[in-house]
N, C-alpha and C positions, 0 to 999 in steps of 0.2 A: 504493500500500500504506500510505500514511500515515494514512488515516482510521481512526477507531476501529472502524467496522463490519468493515472488512477484518481488523483485528487480532483482534477477537473471533472472527471466522470462522476465522482461523488456529488459535486455541486450541481451538475446538470440533472442527476437523478433526483436529488432533493427537490429541485425546482419543478421537475416533471410530476412528482408525486403530490407536492403541495399545490401545484398549479398557480404559483405566485410569480410575479414578474421579477425582473432584475437579476437574471441568471448570470449575466456578465459580471455584475458586482460581487455576487457570491463566489463565482469562479476566481475573480481577482483576489478575494480574501483567502480563498483556499490555497492559492499558490504563493501568497505573500510570505508566509513563514520560511519556506525553502529559498525563495528568491532573495529575501532580505538577509538571511543568515549565511547562505552559501555563495551567492553571486559575487560578493566582494572578494572572497578568497580565490574564486575561479578567475576573475579579472586580474587580480594581483599576480597569479601564476602565469597567465597568458602574457602579461606585460613584462615578464622576466623577473619577478620578485625574488630577492635573495635572502629573505628572512630578516629584513631591517626591523629592529626591535619595536620602534613606535608603530610601524605598520602592522606587525604581528599582533600587538596589543589592540589596535583598532579593529583588526579582523576578528579577534576573539570577542570583542565587544559587539560585533554584528550578530552574535548568537542570541542577543536579546530579542530579535525579531521572531525567534522560535519559542517565545514564552508568552503567557497570557498578557502580561503587562506590556510587552513589546507590541503585541498585536493590537492592544487597546490604544496605545500611543499612535501606531501607524494608521489605525482606522480614524482617529481624530484628525491627524494631519491630512489624510486623503480627503476626508469629508469637508474640511474647511476650504478645499480647492474648488468646491462646487458652489453654485448659487444657493442662497440661504434656504430656499424652498425644497431643495433636494438633499440637504445635508443629513437629515435624520435617516432617510432611506439608505443613503450611501453608507453612513456610519454603521447602522445595524447589519446591513448585508456584508460589509467587509469584516466586521467583528464576528458575525455568525460563520462566515467562511473560514476565518482563522481558527475559530473554535472547532469546526468540523475537521479541519486539518489536524489539530492536536488530538482530537478524539480518535481519528484513524491511526495516527502515529503511535499513540500510547498503547494501542493494542499489540504492537510489535515487540519482538525481542531482538536485542542487539548484543554485540560484543562489548560495547561501551555501556555506561550506566543508566541509560534511559534519558528522559526529558525532564528538564528543570522547570516544573510547572509552578513552583511556589516562589520564584525569584521576585523580590529580594528577601523574602522571609526565610527561605531555605534554598540551598543549592543542591539538595539531594535529588537524584534522578528517579523518575517514576516511569514504570512500564508494566503492562499487564502480562506481556509475553505470550499472548494467545497464538500469534502467527509470526513466522520468520519475516524479517524485513525484505527478503527477496521472494517471498511466497507468491505474490500476486503480479510480479513483473511480467510473466508470460501471458497473463490475462489482459493486460492493458490494451494491446492492439484489437482485442475483441470487445472489451468493455467500453472503450471510448466511442466507437461508432454506434454501439447500442444506446449509450446514454445520450448521444447527440440526436439519434433518431427518436428516442422517447421524449426528449425535451421538445424537439421540433413538432412532434405529433400531438403534444398535449393540447387540451382545449383551453383557450384563453378564459380567464375568469370573467364573470359577469361585468359588463360595462367596459371591457377593454377590447382593443382591436388587435388584429394580427401584427400591426406595426409596433404595438406595445408589448410584444411577447418576450423580448429579451430582458 
């Protein structure tokens, strides 16, 4: 469940079942923890990073995006970029997507110590260990098209149009 395709699929399936709008916002929230915590390190490596100590500390700090408090902060920052009438919807969908991401991740087992869900109160890792972190990777090429299909086919809620489906 750790791959981005599976996370995006989970967001689309939630929106399909709930028949609620703003799937793009939920999908953004569901990929945000991995992008925010891992993308800086990937970019640093691609740019030829050599382990410069201040940069390494900065990269370790990017792990905050993979915690509830980091997701909360990111949802607030993203929401204020929208017009005032849309901020509440944006905030809650981004926050819910991040929460869905953590819910899926915490079900996994890893070689490392799990996810730090209680930062800054505790840095102890949490994981349920129900499934290997690699267990669903082979499913992603099948689950993503199915979830896109299910989301696309869902019936719009009362009073909404096909243009408002996303």
